[in-house]
C-alpha positions in Angstrom: 9.8 -43.0 57.1 10.6 -45.1 53.5 7.8 -43.9 50.9 7.1 -47.9 50.9 5.7 -47.7 54.8 4.1 -44.6 54.1 2.2 -46.0 50.9 0.9 -48.9 53.1 -0.5 -46.8 55.4 -2.2 -44.9 52.4 -3.7 -47.9 50.7 -4.7 -49.4 54.2 -6.7 -45.7 54.8 -8.2 -46.6 51.2 -9.0 -50.0 50.9 -10.9 -50.9 47.8 -10.6 -47.6 46.3 -7.7 -46.6 43.3 -5.2 -44.1 44.1 -3.2 -42.3 41.2 0.4 -41.9 40.8 -0.1 -38.1 40.8 -2.3 -38.3 44.3 0.1 -40.9 46.0 3.2 -38.8 45.1 1.5 -35.5 46.3 -0.2 -36.8 49.8 3.4 -38.7 50.4 5.4 -36.0 49.1 8.0 -37.8 46.7 8.2 -38.4 43.3 5.8 -40.4 40.8 9.4 -42.3 40.5 9.3 -43.3 44.1 5.8 -44.1 44.2 6.8 -47.1 40.9 9.3 -48.1 43.0 7.9 -48.7 46.3 4.9 -50.3 44.1 7.7 -52.8 42.7 9.1 -53.3 46.1 5.6 -54.3 47.6 4.5 -56.4 44.8 8.3 -58.3 45.6 7.0 -58.6 48.9 4.0 -60.7 48.3 1.5 -57.4 48.0 -1.4 -58.0 45.9 -1.1 -54.0 43.8 -3.2 -53.4 40.9 -2.4 -51.0 38.4 -5.1 -50.0 35.7 -4.5 -46.9 33.7 -6.0 -43.7 34.5 -6.9 -44.9 37.6 -3.9 -45.5 39.4 -2.9 -48.1 42.1 -5.2 -50.2 44.3 -4.0 -52.7 47.3 -5.7 -56.1 46.3 -4.9 -58.1 49.4 -7.6 -59.3 51.0 -5.5 -60.4 54.0 -2.3 -58.9 54.7 -0.5 -58.4 57.5 1.5 -54.9 57.6 2.1 -52.5 60.7 -0.1 -50.5 59.4 -3.4 -52.2 58.9 -3.1 -53.9 62.7 -2.4 -50.1 64.3 -5.8 -48.8 62.1 -8.1 -51.4 64.8 -5.7 -50.3 68.0 -6.9 -47.7 70.6 -4.3 -45.1 71.4 -4.7 -46.4 75.1 -3.1 -50.1 74.0 0.9 -49.0 74.7 2.5 -51.0 71.7 4.8 -50.2 69.0 4.7 -52.7 65.8 7.5 -53.9 63.4 6.1 -56.4 60.7 7.5 -58.9 59.1 6.7 -60.9 56.1 8.9 -63.9 56.9 11.2 -64.6 59.8 12.8 -67.1 61.5 11.1 -66.5 65.0 9.5 -63.5 66.2 10.7 -64.4 70.0 14.0 -64.4 68.7 13.7 -61.3 67.1 12.5 -59.5 69.9 14.8 -61.1 72.4 17.5 -58.9 70.6 15.7 -55.6 71.2 15.2 -56.4 74.4 19.0 -56.6 74.8 19.4 -53.7 73.2 16.6 -52.0 75.4 13.8 -51.5 73.5 10.7 -50.8 75.8 7.9 -52.7 77.2 5.3 -53.0 74.4 7.3 -53.1 71.6 6.0 -56.0 69.2 7.2 -58.2 66.7 4.5 -59.8 63.9 5.4 -62.3 61.2 3.2 -63.7 58.5 5.7 -66.8 58.6 8.1 -68.1 61.1 11.1 -70.6 60.1 12.3 -71.1 62.8 9.3 -71.5 65.5 9.6 -73.3 68.3 6.9 -74.3 71.2 7.3 -75.6 74.8 9.4 -78.2 75.4 11.6 -77.4 72.6 9.0 -78.9 70.2 8.8 -77.1 66.5 5.8 -75.1 66.0 4.8 -75.1 62.6 4.3 -71.4 61.0 3.5 -71.2 57.5 3.1 -68.6 55.1 0.5 -66.3 54.8 -2.3 -68.7 57.0 -1.3 -67.8 60.4 -0.1 -65.2 62.9 3.0 -65.0 64.7 3.5 -62.5 67.1 5.7 -61.5 70.2 5.5 -58.9 73.0 8.5 -57.7 75.1 7.4 -56.7 78.9 9.3 -55.5 81.7 7.5 -56.6 84.6 8.3 -56.7 88.7 7.7 -60.1 89.3 9.7 -63.6 90.6 10.0 -66.3 87.9 7.0 -68.0 89.7 4.4 -65.4 88.7 5.7 -65.1 85.3 3.2 -68.1 84.5 0.4 -65.6 84.8 1.9 -63.6 81.5 1.2 -67.2 79.5 -1.8 -67.2 81.0 -3.6 -63.9 80.6 -2.4 -64.2 77.0 -4.2 -66.9 76.2 -7.3 -65.5 77.5 -6.8 -62.7 75.1 -6.3 -64.8 72.4 -9.8 -66.8 73.2 -11.7 -63.9 73.4 -10.4 -62.5 69.9 -10.8 -65.8 68.3 -14.7 -66.2 69.6 -14.9 -62.3 68.2 -13.6 -63.2 65.2 -15.0 -66.2 64.4 -18.1 -66.7 66.5 -17.5 -70.1 67.5 -16.4 -71.0 71.6 -12.8 -71.4 72.6 -11.2 -73.8 75.6 -7.8 -73.5 76.7 -5.6 -76.3 77.4 -3.2 -75.7 80.7 -1.3 -74.2 80.5 -0.9 -72.5 77.1 -3.1 -73.8 74.6 -6.4 -72.6 72.8 -8.7 -75.0 71.2 -11.6 -74.4 69.1 -13.9 -77.9 68.3 -11.3 -79.9 70.2 -8.6 -79.1 68.0 -5.2 -76.5 68.8 -5.1 -73.0 67.3 -2.9 -71.5 69.0 0.3 -72.4 71.4 2.0 -69.7 73.3 5.4 -69.6 74.9 6.6 -67.0 77.3 10.6 -66.8 77.6 12.1 -64.4 80.3 15.5 -63.2 81.2 16.7 -62.7 84.8 18.5 -60.2 86.9 20.7 -61.6 88.9 21.2 -58.8 91.1 16.9 -59.3 92.5 15.9 -62.7 91.0 13.5 -61.1 89.4 12.9 -61.0 86.1 14.9 -58.3 83.7 12.2 -59.1 80.6 9.7 -61.4 79.0 8.8 -61.9 75.9 5.5 -63.5 75.4 5.4 -65.3 72.2 2.0 -66.4 70.6 1.5 -68.1 67.6 -2.3 -68.8 65.9 -3.7 -70.6 63.1 -6.0 -68.3 61.3 -6.7 -70.9 58.0 -5.9 -73.8 57.7 -2.8 -74.0 55.1 -3.3 -75.3 51.5 -2.9 -78.6 51.1 -3.6 -79.2 55.2 -1.8 -79.7 58.6 1.2 -81.7 57.8 0.7 -85.2 59.1 2.2 -85.2 62.7 -0.3 -82.3 63.9 -2.9 -83.3 61.3 -5.4 -84.9 64.1 -4.8 -82.3 66.6 -4.3 -78.9 64.8 -7.2 -76.3 64.0 -7.7 -72.9 62.6 -9.8 -70.2 63.7 -11.5 -69.8 60.4 -12.5 -72.2 57.9 -11.8 -69.7 54.7 -9.8 -66.2 54.6 -11.6 -62.9 55.7 -11.0 -59.7 54.8 -8.5 -58.0 57.0 -8.6 -61.3 59.3 -5.0 -61.3 60.7 -4.7 -57.5 61.0 -8.3 -57.3 63.0 -7.2 -60.5 64.8 -3.6 -59.3 66.1 -5.2 -56.0 67.1 -8.1 -57.8 69.2 -5.2 -60.1 71.0 -3.0 -56.8 71.5 -5.3 -54.7 73.5 -7.4 -57.8 75.5 -3.7 -59.2 76.5 -1.8 -55.3 77.2 -5.2 -54.9 79.5 -4.8 -57.7 81.3 -1.3 -57.4 81.5 -1.9 -54.2 83.4 -4.6 -55.5 85.8 -1.8 -58.9 86.1 -1.8 -58.5 89.9 -5.6 -58.6 90.3 -5.7 -61.4 88.2 -8.9 -60.3 86.3 -8.3 -62.5 83.8 -8.4 -65.6 85.4 -12.6 -66.0 85.4 -12.1 -66.2 81.6 -9.0 -68.8 82.1 -11.2 -71.1 84.4 -14.3 -70.8 82.8 -12.8 -72.0 79.3 -10.2 -74.6 81.3 -10.2 -78.2 78.7 -11.2 -80.9 80.5 -12.3 -79.3 84.2 -13.7 -82.6 86.2 -12.3 -85.3 83.7 -9.5 -87.8 84.3 -5.9 -86.8 83.2 -2.7 -88.0 82.5 0.2 -86.0 84.0 3.3 -86.8 81.9 6.3 -85.5 83.5 9.4 -87.0 80.8 8.8 -90.9 81.0 6.4 -90.7 84.0 2.9 -91.0 83.4 0.8 -90.2 86.5 -3.3 -90.4 86.4 -5.3 -87.6 88.4 -8.2 -85.9 88.2 -8.2 -82.2 87.0 -9.9 -80.2 89.6 -8.9 -76.5 88.6 -6.5 -73.7 88.4 -5.5 -71.7 91.6 -4.8 -67.9 92.1 -1.1 -68.3 90.9 -2.3 -70.5 87.6 -1.4 -73.8 89.1 -3.0 -77.0 88.3 -5.2 -78.3 90.7 -5.6 -81.8 90.6 -6.6 -85.4 93.0 -4.6 -88.5 92.3 -6.3 -91.8 92.7 -5.1 -92.3 96.3 -7.3 -89.1 97.1 -4.7 -86.7 97.7 -4.6 -83.2 96.1 -1.7 -81.1 95.0 -1.0 -78.1 92.9 1.3 -78.6 89.6 3.4 -75.7 88.3 3.9 -75.9 84.3 7.6 -76.6 84.0 8.7 -79.5 81.8 4.8 -80.8 82.6 2.3 -81.9 79.9 -1.2 -83.1 80.5 -3.7 -85.6 78.6 -6.9 -86.6 78.9 -7.2 -89.9 79.8 -7.8 -92.6 77.4 -11.5 -95.1 78.4 
């Protein structure tokens, strides 16, 4: 492993403490020149590292994403392998490339910024620098395409639980893939899959999760300002690393129990607009209905105005609360 990555781990283990160049070099088995070069490279990547004569170096970044920063909060049983970028086009794209190359289940790509993030139905996903958490998880499940929605719904519960633990505020889940706090969207989830031509099942699935941890400087863009929110009102020490670990721990636990639907009670208890009037939107068609619940296969249960009841799969469908 490069000196730079080893140095991040050392800084993470000694947060708040100065480490001399000699101490670092001895610990990492390298020269003091290599230490200086690694510090310079990390600063160029955005890490805030102070240097004081006769004291050494110290990591000052209060909330800097790193693989070492996430890993220190993970249990050994979580079973994930992390790659963390300061910036990338899309964590889903990066992970799909790794999936094609044979990367194992549990491979995770995380970024602090995306230049090409996307959500459901081809929409762009706003992914600014240093205020969000964007990650994708590679899965190789034995399931049909119809059951893949359970990956998305399990991820929604994992995010909701993690956000509640970090913020102390309750969350809601808007079917099928959005997490809300105080009526504002804090997370979107996009699961993309590759199908096997031999058996019609999944070859692999990539579960992409985008979370607004803080509101960006200057606020959210005008087109989403009325609906977007954030997990936290202000930056907090190591919040994004902690949040990433909580989401991964929760999701991987639910994923291993996916056939048992252990996530379903948490999903149903947070289901937004349960018992309320909604509009079901299919392209240009808008159909009024009442939202009843979700069934065991995570389909939306609705009742139309004529009294008929139906179950709806996600697909190319959106729902909105009906205005009075």
